BALUM-352218 format. One record per residue (C-alpha): residue number from 0; residue in one letter; y, z, x. Coordinates in Angstrom, 2 decimals, always signed. Layout:
<atoms>
ATOM     n   res         Y         Z         X
ATOM   NUM     A         Y         Z         X
...
</atoms>
This chain:
<atoms>
ATOM     n   res         Y         Z         X
ATOM     0     R    +20.89     -3.55     -3.03
ATOM     1     S    +18.46     -6.14     -3.91
ATOM     2     A    +16.43     -5.86     -6.74
ATOM     3     H    +13.55     -8.38     -4.46
ATOM     4     L    +13.61     -5.89     -1.94
ATOM     5     H    +13.07     -3.09     -3.89
ATOM     6     G     +9.95     -4.78     -5.63
ATOM     7     Q     +8.62     -5.44     -2.07
ATOM     8     G     +8.73     -1.64     -1.41
ATOM     9     G     +6.98     -0.99     -4.69
ATOM    10     G     +4.41     -3.61     -4.04
ATOM    11     A     +3.75     -1.94     -0.74
ATOM    12     V     +3.21     +1.26     -2.30
ATOM    13     F     +1.06     -0.05     -4.56
ATOM    14     M     -1.23     -1.72     -2.24
ATOM    15     I     -1.39     +1.64     -0.14
ATOM    16     A     -2.71     +3.40     -3.08
ATOM    17     V     -4.82     +0.60     -4.50
ATOM    18     G     -5.48     -2.25     -2.55
ATOM    19     P     -8.59     -1.02     -0.71
ATOM    20     R    -10.08     -0.77     -4.31
ATOM    21     A     -8.88     -4.36     -5.75
ATOM    22     P    -10.97     -7.25     -5.59
ATOM    23     P     -9.04     -9.55     -3.39
ATOM    24     G     -9.81    -12.73     -4.77
ATOM    25     R     -9.13    -11.63     -8.66
ATOM    26     S     -6.35    -10.02     -7.70
ATOM    27     Y     -4.69    -13.02     -5.95
ATOM    28     I     -5.51    -14.93     -9.02
ATOM    29     A     -3.87    -12.24    -10.92
ATOM    30     V     -0.52    -12.23     -8.62
ATOM    31     A     -0.32    -15.66     -8.96
ATOM    32     A     -0.36    -15.58    -12.88
ATOM    33     G     +2.18    -12.84    -12.48
ATOM    34     Y     +4.50    -15.58    -10.44
ATOM    35     L     +4.19    -17.76    -13.90
ATOM    36     V     +5.68    -14.91    -15.79
ATOM    37     V     +8.55    -14.70    -13.23
ATOM    38     V     +8.98    -18.45    -13.61
ATOM    39     A     +8.96    -18.47    -17.42
ATOM    40     M    +11.38    -15.40    -17.23
ATOM    41     M    +13.85    -17.24    -14.95
ATOM    42     A    +13.38    -20.18    -17.52
ATOM    43     W    +13.95    -18.76    -20.62
ATOM    44     A    +15.59    -15.22    -20.47
ATOM    45     H    +19.27    -15.30    -20.05
ATOM    46     G    +21.48    -12.53    -18.49
ATOM    47     G    +21.76    -10.45    -15.39
ATOM    48     A    +19.21     -7.63    -16.27
ATOM    49     A    +16.52    -10.30    -17.14
ATOM    50     F    +17.21    -12.18    -13.58
ATOM    51     M    +17.00     -8.43    -12.01
ATOM    52     V    +13.83     -7.61    -13.17
ATOM    53     A    +12.27    -11.02    -12.62
ATOM    54     A    +13.59    -10.70     -9.10
ATOM    55     L    +12.25     -7.22     -8.90
ATOM    56     L     +8.58     -8.39    -10.31
ATOM    57     L     +9.06    -11.16     -7.79
ATOM    58     G     +9.36     -9.03     -4.97
ATOM    59     F     +6.38     -6.65     -5.86
ATOM    60     L     +4.25     -9.88     -6.56
ATOM    61     W     +5.23    -11.16     -3.01
ATOM    62     N     +4.47     -8.39     -1.23
ATOM    63     V     +0.90     -7.66     -3.13
ATOM    64     G     -0.20    -11.17     -2.62
ATOM    65     L     +0.77    -11.26     +1.05
ATOM    66     S     -1.48     -8.05     +1.34
ATOM    67     L     -4.38     -9.69     -0.30
ATOM    68     S     -4.48    -12.72     +1.97
ATOM    69     T     -6.20    -11.42     +4.77
ATOM    70     P     -9.03     -9.34     +2.49
ATOM    71     L     -9.18    -12.71     +0.54
ATOM    72     L     -9.95    -14.80     +3.65
ATOM    73     I    -12.50    -12.45     +4.63
ATOM    74     Q    -14.19    -12.39     +1.32
ATOM    75     I    -14.23    -16.27     +1.62
ATOM    76     D    -15.31    -16.53     +5.32
ATOM    77     P    -17.32    -13.58     +6.12
ATOM    78     T    -17.26    -14.63     +9.77
ATOM    79     R    -13.62    -13.90     +9.75
ATOM    80     R    -12.84    -16.61    +11.55
ATOM    81     A    -10.44    -17.98     +8.74
ATOM    82     A     -8.55    -14.67     +8.61
ATOM    83     M     -6.89    -15.29    +12.13
ATOM    84     L     -4.89    -17.97    +10.41
ATOM    85     T     -3.67    -15.63     +7.90
ATOM    86     A     +0.14    -15.75     +9.34
ATOM    87     G     +0.25    -19.21    +10.06
ATOM    88     A     -0.80    -20.13     +6.65
ATOM    89     Q     +1.65    -17.68     +5.05
ATOM    90     L     +4.28    -19.21     +7.16
ATOM    91     L     +3.29    -22.84     +6.03
ATOM    92     G     +3.07    -21.67     +2.40
ATOM    93     G     +6.36    -19.94     +2.82
ATOM    94     S     +8.31    -23.18     +3.98
ATOM    95     A     +6.23    -25.90     +2.25
ATOM    96     G     +6.76    -24.43     -1.24
ATOM    97     P    +10.41    -24.40     -1.07
ATOM    98     M    +10.38    -27.51     +0.41
ATOM    99     L     +8.55    -29.30     -2.12
ATOM   100     T    +10.52    -27.79     -4.97
ATOM   101     G    +13.51    -29.12     -3.08
ATOM   102     L    +12.77    -32.44     -3.37
ATOM   103     F    +12.98    -32.39     -6.93
ATOM   104     A    +16.39    -30.70     -6.70
ATOM   105     S    +20.00    -31.96     -6.46
ATOM   106     E    +23.51    -30.39     -5.94
ATOM   107     T    +23.82    -30.74     -9.68
ATOM   108     N    +20.40    -30.26    -11.17
ATOM   109     V    +17.76    -27.93    -10.40
ATOM   110     A    +15.76    -27.96    -13.60
ATOM   111     A    +12.68    -29.25    -12.03
ATOM   112     V    +12.61    -26.56     -9.51
ATOM   113     L    +10.55    -23.95    -11.84
ATOM   114     P     +7.98    -26.46    -13.20
ATOM   115     T     +6.79    -27.45     -9.77
ATOM   116     A     +6.75    -23.57     -8.64
ATOM   117     A     +4.61    -23.19    -11.67
ATOM   118     I     +2.66    -26.17    -10.82
ATOM   119     L     +1.88    -24.85     -7.29
ATOM   120     F     +1.06    -21.30     -8.84
ATOM   121     V     -1.55    -23.03    -11.01
ATOM   122     G     -3.06    -24.65     -7.93
ATOM   123     T     -3.01    -21.66     -5.92
ATOM   124     M     -4.95    -19.93     -9.15
ATOM   125     A     -7.31    -23.19     -9.39
ATOM   126     F     -8.17    -23.38     -5.32
ATOM   127     T     -8.33    -19.61     -5.21
ATOM   128     A    -11.32    -19.63     -7.87
ATOM   129     L    -12.84    -22.47     -6.41
ATOM   130     A    -13.13    -20.68     -3.29
ATOM   131     I    -14.18    -17.24     -4.59
ATOM   132     F    -16.52    -18.40     -7.21
ATOM   133     P    -18.71    -21.26     -5.89
ATOM   134     R    -21.57    -19.41     -5.12
ATOM   135     R    -22.14    -18.15     -8.36
ATOM   136     A    -21.83    -21.43     -9.93
ATOM   137     C    -24.48    -23.00     -7.50
ATOM   138     G    -26.97    -20.27     -7.93
ATOM   139     G    -26.32    -18.73     -4.59
</atoms>
């Protein structure tokens, strides 16, 4: 059995119970911060149990993040036109992120993959914050 798949199931149940009440922008930022915790666990924790917990958390966050994408885009773009791009954006992110981190890996050294992933998650947090908070900063 896969810890990652169990985490996804937990994320799905969590979003069914809590998702409709969760503010999408702030929750999406929290998910990206959670990914940073997973990166730290994978970088510094040793042993099979730590890796299993990291995989479980990764699966949970993955499903929660995917579930928040459409409500987040609706919050950012009330016309809902951007929400129609959700599936394509998720596919792009699901392939571009691993491709980018793979540029820094070799057959014998994958050390740069985790810092690259962390930078991408920090970027996700920053761009999401810019998208959900600009009206308040401009007085609108």
